[in-house]
Phi, psi and omega in degrees: 000340178296328178284323185290328186300310178294328178297318179299316179300318181296317180300313182297317181295312183290326176301313179298320181299311183291322182294320180298333183255009177059030183263075187289328178301317179296320179297316182295321178296318179299314181296320180298320180295309184288337176297321180288329180288315188276343185301323183275349186256347181210165178276173178300328181295329183273347183294136177294139179261106183249113180269163178243044180293140179292154176296145175264142184292145178286338173219154182304144175251127183242130177246114176272130186219154174226164172209147175053050178293322177050047173068020174281072196293338181295341181282345183295324179293326177291317177302313179296325178295317176298317179298319179301321181294325179283333177294341176283343184259332182206147178282348186261086180231126180244163178226126182223159176231142183258018169100171186062060180246333188273347189227154177122001181206172187297317183299320178290319183294311183296323184267357185067022178095346185292325180294324178294317178297319178301317180295315181297323177294324178291321177294314181095098177251149178268318181209146175220154170243170185268131168269170179297331182279354173293347181259004188294331180270008181100163185294318182298315180291326177300314180292324177298313182294319181291330175292329181282339179291133177284338182284160171286125176265124184237134175205113185271352183233001172275113194224146173282133177276351181280309182239004179066012178280156176264124177297335180234161175298139178292330181203164173226140180255125179245141180259134177233099184066246182258010187238140176251127179241132176262131172255116184246132185255143176220137181242140183302132176295346177293352178302328177297332181271305185289332181273353182084119188297332181294338176300329187251016183242162175275186185294343178265004179086005180276130180295127179246000173224150176220172177238027172058038180294331183285338178219043189302308185290320178297318178296315179299316181297321180299317182284329173298314179298319179299317180296318178297314182292335178282348175122005180293127175283327182221150178238120175249124180264127170269101195249102174268067183241326188084152184274356178239123182267083180298140174064023179083004179284156181297146174237172176296325180292313180292329175302311181297315184293339183253011179222175172219152178105357177270139178259324181207147177236121173260119195248159176211189173093314182270355179064026181280144175261111179230108182289307184197099181242158180242129174233142184260134181281186187284002172251000182091005178284139179283131179236133180282138176232132181213150177207142188270352187103241178198162174051040177058038169295332176214161167248132182272143178229109177257129183237132170254113186281170179291349175269002177084021182251138177267143171212160179217156175214159178248129177261115181290135180278110178214188184296332182277350179291135181298149183234134174275111186294327179294315178295319179300317179295320179295317179297318179298322178295316179297315180299317181298319182291320184274322185285335182302332182290340186238018184277354182296139180280130182247354179168189178226166176226134176278347186229163171257128180246115187265163173243346178234146174272184184295337178273000179087003179288133179281090190291341176295347181259002184223346186200167174296139179223151176302319181290328175294320176297317179300313182294315180293320177300321181301315180294317184292317182289314184291321183266353172068042181254171178288321189221153172224145178236138173225122179291133184301331181291344180276346182267109196251351183207153179280167172243120183272156175298136180122203181292145179240120175265169176297326177297327176300314180293325177296327178290334176287314180241076185276356189272355174059039179283142171278160181244158180207171175245160182204175175240146175215146174283163177302322178296317179295323177294318178299320177295318180299322179294326175297318178295321181303322185252012188290339178262355182303137016268008178290151174299140182216116179300338179270008175295126188269123165276138192233158174220139182080016188207147169213153183199169178244155181229131174254097184290351178285344179277123177299144181297141178246018180283132179254124178257133184277184185294342177266013180062035176243152177301130178256297181194173176256132185223096180124199182293153185252143173280327186275130184232157168051055179283130181228146182246140180286124175273113187295330183290315183266340184077012181250153175273138178232154180303140180293143178261111183303333184268344183282151175260129180245153173268141180230156174236141177193188179276155175296335177302316181277317187279313186264324182270355178057043179288165176053065178064017181064041184302329178245030187295336183267008174287144178258118185299134178255297177229130183247167177054053182268009179128179180268149182302321180296327179289333174297320178296315182295318180293317180297316181297313186281319188266316183276317183267000179067028176084007182221127172276117187265188184295341180299338177261019176273352179207170178278169186242005183080027177289326178232115184238126177267129184234164173242146182294000000 
């Protein structure tokens, strides 16, 4: 024991030295060395027990967070107001975003996302990750906008396939008093599908970016380990994954279950409201999971207490919620500058056309809707085709009864997609309809609202759609869900059975036809005429020229274009 006593003193001194400087590699090396020295001189009972518990904060650390704001800019003043109230309680307050902030509303669409970045910079964010909609304006604009952001942009799985480099840092470590916290970002791999594969490909169609779907968990674990080894006491994941992994894609829940080393996950993408949930990682450790919903229905508050415990709560955005007047004034200025361009009245509506039912289900993604019919009709009439398709996920806002401004139409189609025409055989159209309903009854952004076409669906038939290794539609193999497909004969005004061998003209967005978005539902269409204008302008032209400036009662109900039946 005379030999062990000075060794023990050295271990204790050096352990304190390495921990204070977050030098865990040095600590592990030191312990390994002295373990071999002391092993022969003492029993296990005499060995010093040195834990690697993270430092506890000297004062609470609060992380204010949002997800899926989708240009609901009025909420930023409320977020800042909530943050101000917590700054009175502790000096350690951070602000983060879990993605989908630049797109989904008029302010983002008119400005190409720059107005949203200006607002976020005025609010002051510490770290953000990328949502799938951050790519809606194209890759060049995405990089421009992220360069303009004052916050650290983190994404651990958005990767170049050419050199395997990450365009953004996988994580950033921030210090709060005596504690280091890593914010690690992850973006859903479904972005390759919903964003259109051509967005991520070179001029030859070869994918030059990926989201690590083939090794998602291994990649995440590697960066978690790197953050820990760099000195992070805690790891918070900004996860734009959603808590439900449709089609076998990773979710925030599966991320936790397949990794270790995460302390909390702030989630987005599915618009789920999760105040404070617990999921266990692959070692059985409890990990906090939280999500605010969408469009500032809530502001999230994640707290790390002085006892080292995480908890979260959601602050509902209402009139009693505190407001930062400076941020509010800035947002009003931005809104005035951008919205003025679209306030002109372009028509009226006798009816209200919704996109969500009373339960909050986005019905444009699961069934025929009047607004879906209106949007598809606009493309078919203006572009003069046999058929038109509009993916339900592109229809983002309702149209209320009363006056309709250009901004109203922009809120319906905020993605600024160009439209084009193409040709498809009757067989290819029948296949596309199978892809459209292959996820039913789940919500599917690729669910097609149609014009010039009607059909029936038997949801009791298992889908026979085959998706290839690139997550694109390959072919139909087996029994079909879609029955009795009929095409409108313009001459007679009657519907007739579709001819599998005939070639039809179709109208849709370039997102579906050229970019192969939403599982490549229209990937087999042959482009006829491209760049025929913006989708929002199709609505304006149809409303003013075809409908005479008024949406009438015919759009007050559905027409039986898509009918679900049981055998």
